[in-house]
C-alpha positions in Angstrom: -14.3 9.6 -38.0 -11.5 10.6 -36.2 -9.0 7.5 -35.8 -6.9 7.6 -32.3 -4.1 4.8 -31.1 -5.1 4.6 -27.0 -1.4 4.0 -25.2 -2.4 2.5 -21.9 -0.6 1.5 -18.5 -2.9 -1.2 -16.8 -1.2 -0.9 -13.8 -1.7 3.0 -13.2 -3.4 4.4 -10.5 -6.1 2.4 -9.0 -6.4 0.4 -12.5 -9.3 2.7 -13.0 -10.7 1.1 -16.1 -9.8 -2.4 -17.9 -8.9 -1.9 -21.6 -12.2 -3.1 -23.0 -14.2 -0.3 -20.9 -11.8 2.3 -21.9 -12.1 1.4 -25.9 -16.3 1.1 -25.2 -15.9 4.9 -23.6 -13.9 6.1 -26.8 -16.1 5.1 -29.4 -19.0 5.6 -27.7 -17.8 9.4 -28.5 -17.5 8.2 -32.4 -13.5 7.9 -32.3 -12.0 5.2 -34.2 -9.4 3.4 -32.0 -6.8 0.9 -31.6 -5.2 -0.4 -28.6 -1.7 -0.6 -27.1 -0.5 -1.2 -23.3 2.9 0.1 -22.8 3.9 -3.0 -20.5 3.9 -4.6 -24.6 6.6 -4.7 -26.4 6.6 -2.6 -29.5 3.9 -0.6 -28.4 5.4 3.1 -29.6 5.4 1.5 -33.2 2.1 2.9 -33.6 0.6 4.3 -37.0 0.9 7.3 -38.5 -2.6 6.9 -39.7 -3.2 8.5 -36.7 -5.4 11.6 -36.0 -4.2 12.0 -32.3 -3.0 9.6 -29.3 -5.0 8.6 -26.3 -2.5 8.3 -23.2 -4.2 6.9 -20.3 -1.9 6.3 -17.3 0.3 8.7 -14.6 2.5 11.3 -15.3 5.2 8.6 -15.8 3.1 7.1 -18.9 2.7 10.6 -20.4 6.5 10.7 -20.2 7.4 7.7 -22.2 4.6 8.7 -24.5 6.4 11.9 -25.0 9.6 10.2 -25.7 9.0 7.8 -28.5 7.4 10.9 -29.8 10.2 13.4 -29.8 12.1 10.3 -31.1 9.8 10.3 -33.9 9.0 14.0 -34.2 11.6 14.7 -37.5 10.8 12.0 -39.6 6.9 11.6 -39.0 3.8 13.9 -38.0 3.0 15.4 -34.9 0.8 13.5 -32.9 -1.1 15.2 -30.4 -2.0 13.9 -27.0 -5.1 13.4 -25.5 -4.9 12.3 -21.6 -7.6 10.4 -19.9 -5.1 11.1 -16.1 -5.5 7.6 -13.7 -2.1 7.8 -11.9 -1.3 8.9 -8.9 -0.3 12.8 -9.0 -1.3 13.2 -12.6 0.4 16.8 -12.1 1.0 17.2 -16.0 -3.0 16.5 -16.5 -3.8 19.1 -13.9 -1.3 22.0 -15.3 -3.1 21.2 -18.3 -6.7 21.6 -16.8 -7.7 18.0 -17.3 -9.7 16.5 -14.7 -13.5 15.0 -13.8 -15.1 11.8 -15.2 -13.4 9.8 -18.1 -16.9 10.0 -20.3 -16.3 14.1 -20.4 -13.6 14.5 -21.0 -13.4 12.0 -24.1 -16.4 14.1 -25.1 -14.3 16.9 -24.8 -11.6 15.6 -27.4 -14.6 16.3 -30.3 -13.4 20.1 -30.4 -10.2 19.3 -31.1 -8.8 21.9 -28.7 -5.3 22.2 -28.8 -2.1 23.6 -25.8 1.6 23.9 -26.8 3.8 22.5 -24.5 7.4 23.2 -24.0 10.0 20.3 -23.5 13.3 21.0 -21.4 16.7 20.2 -22.6 18.9 18.5 -20.0 22.8 18.1 -21.2 25.4 18.0 -19.1 24.8 14.8 -17.7 26.2 11.1 -19.0 23.5 11.6 -21.7 21.2 14.1 -22.5 17.4 14.1 -21.6 14.3 16.0 -21.1 11.7 16.6 -19.0 8.3 17.1 -19.4 7.5 18.3 -15.7 10.8 19.6 -13.9 14.4 19.2 -13.5 15.5 19.6 -9.9 18.2 19.2 -7.3 18.5 18.5 -3.6 15.3 17.7 -1.8 13.0 16.1 -4.4 15.4 13.5 -6.0 15.8 12.2 -2.2 12.1 12.1 -2.2 12.3 9.5 -5.3 14.7 7.5 -3.4 12.8 6.8 -0.4 9.6 6.0 -2.4 11.0 3.8 -4.6 12.5 1.6 -1.1 9.0 2.1 0.0 6.9 1.1 -3.2 6.3 -2.9 -2.2 4.5 -1.2 1.4 2.6 0.7 -0.4 -1.4 0.1 -1.5 -2.9 1.3 -4.4 -4.8 4.1 -3.0 -3.7 7.3 -4.6 -4.7 9.7 -1.8 -2.7 7.0 1.1 0.5 7.5 -1.3 0.0 11.0 -2.1 -0.3 11.3 1.8 2.7 9.3 2.1 5.3 11.2 -0.2 4.4 14.2 1.5 5.3 13.0 4.9 8.6 11.6 3.5 9.0 14.9 2.3 8.6 16.5 5.3 10.7 14.4 7.1 13.5 14.9 4.2 13.5 18.3 4.6 14.1 17.9 8.2 17.5 15.8 7.6 18.3 17.9 4.6 22.2 19.2 4.5 22.3 22.1 2.1 24.3 21.8 -0.7 26.3 24.8 -2.7 25.0 25.9 -6.0 25.7 28.3 -8.5 22.5 29.2 -10.7 22.8 31.8 -14.3 19.1 31.7 -15.5 19.3 34.1 -18.9 22.7 36.0 -17.5 20.9 36.4 -14.1 23.6 34.6 -11.1 22.4 33.3 -8.0 24.7 31.5 -6.1 25.0 30.0 -2.2 23.2 26.9 -0.3 20.2 25.5 -1.0 18.1 22.8 -0.6 16.0 22.7 -2.8 16.6 24.0 -7.0 13.2 23.2 -9.2 13.1 24.2 -12.9 9.5 23.8 -13.4 7.3 23.4 -16.1 4.1 22.4 -14.8 2.4 24.2 -11.9 3.0 21.2 -9.6 5.4 18.7 -8.9 6.2 15.1 -6.8 3.0 14.4 -4.4 1.1 17.2 -5.9 3.0 20.1 -4.8 2.6 23.5 -6.6 5.8 25.7 -7.2 4.6 27.2 -9.3 1.6 29.4 -11.8 3.0 29.3 -14.9 2.2 28.3 -18.6 3.5 24.7 -19.5 3.6 26.6 -23.0 5.5 30.5 -22.8 8.1 29.2 -23.5 10.2 29.8 -20.5 10.3 28.1 -17.2 9.9 28.9 -13.4 12.6 28.3 -11.2 11.7 27.9 -7.6 15.0 28.5 -5.2 15.1 27.4 -1.4 17.8 28.2 0.2 19.5 27.3 3.8 18.0 30.0 5.4 14.2 29.3 4.0 14.5 25.7 4.7 11.7 26.3 8.0 10.4 28.5 6.2 9.6 25.3 4.0 9.0 23.0 6.4 6.2 25.2 8.0 4.7 25.3 4.3 4.7 21.6 3.9 3.5 20.9 7.4 0.6 23.1 6.2 -0.1 21.3 3.1 0.1 17.9 5.0 -2.9 19.5 7.7 -4.8 20.1 5.3 -4.0 23.7 5.4 -3.8 23.8 1.2 -4.9 27.8 1.0 -1.4 28.6 1.8 0.5 30.0 -0.4 3.9 29.4 -1.7 5.9 32.2 -1.6 9.4 31.2 -2.1 12.5 32.8 -4.3 11.2 32.0 -8.2 12.6 33.3 -11.3 11.9 32.9 -15.0 14.0 32.1 -18.0 14.9 30.3 -21.1 18.2 29.3 -20.8 19.9 28.1 -17.0 23.3 27.1 -16.2 23.2 25.0 -12.8 26.5 24.4 -11.1 25.8 21.6 -8.3 28.4 21.0 -5.9 28.6 17.2 -5.3 26.7 15.9 -8.1 24.3 13.7 -5.9 20.4 14.6 -5.9 19.4 15.4 -9.4 16.4 14.2 -10.8 14.5 14.7 -14.4 10.9 14.0 -14.0 10.9 11.2 -11.9 14.6 9.8 -12.8 16.8 9.9 -10.4 20.5 10.8 -11.9 23.2 10.0 -9.8 27.3 11.6 -10.3 30.1 11.0 -8.2 31.5 14.4 -9.2 30.7 18.0 -9.1 28.2 18.8 -12.5 27.1 21.4 -14.7 24.2 21.3 -16.2 23.1 23.0 -18.9 19.2 23.1 -19.6 17.1 24.8 -22.7 13.5 25.0 -23.4 12.5 23.7 -26.4 9.0 25.4 -27.1 5.7 24.2 -28.4 7.5 20.6 -29.2 4.5 18.5 -27.8 0.3 19.6 -28.2 -2.2 18.3 -26.2 -6.1 18.4 -26.4 -7.6 20.1 -23.6 -11.0 21.6 -22.6 -12.1 24.7 -24.3 -11.9 26.5 -20.7 -7.9 26.2 -21.1 -6.6 28.5 -23.9 
């Protein structure tokens, strides 16, 4: 019998499952399981006797678990991660093709099909950081700032929160002043004024906005650039998404690279995944891909 540790965020999304419900579903599929709430002290001190970790929550919970694994990796064994997505956006799970009912997802773990997942190392800020989804400058950090202020006003309904985030992002884009930036991607230079620079590892970021089509385990990142002259074009794209025109494809400038240098004009409006980072002066950021640092258990259709 495979042994697992369940890392659960009981406040994620619409609180789809309680501790007892999750444990029962997992044990029904033949897995031995212990439970840790990520809201409790010491949750990351899980046993090395586990064969894999189960993360039940949203993208933020996945990142917290990954951070704990990255810290332990040099002295402990590698733990594959199985996801039970029930956050708001679930961009990581969506990129890995992990969708559907919890019972079906849990059953798929018996196949033990694994997918390598790259991690982005960020240096040049006050401290070194890493990302699973994206690093960026410009409009997305501003979106995070506004949504943090609105958190108490929004309910738990996932669809309403996503719609609100899309509407806020549209408003941010309408009013954002482009900043000067220099990007060097594997030796190729791109300079100018931009409203958005996103170094992306997943296919979608923020409120389920699909900006990339890459493979999170291919050893390189996609870089999406929106210069000042494309601001209106991006406004139209967002408006189409809000109005249900999701079939419109995103067709802005994209690059692929393993090593990226970003010189951002004023140091403001920077994010690493869902965390805003502030600086009072211009910053020079270096991003390096750490290939296959994590492993996720995925359905057989994802290879």
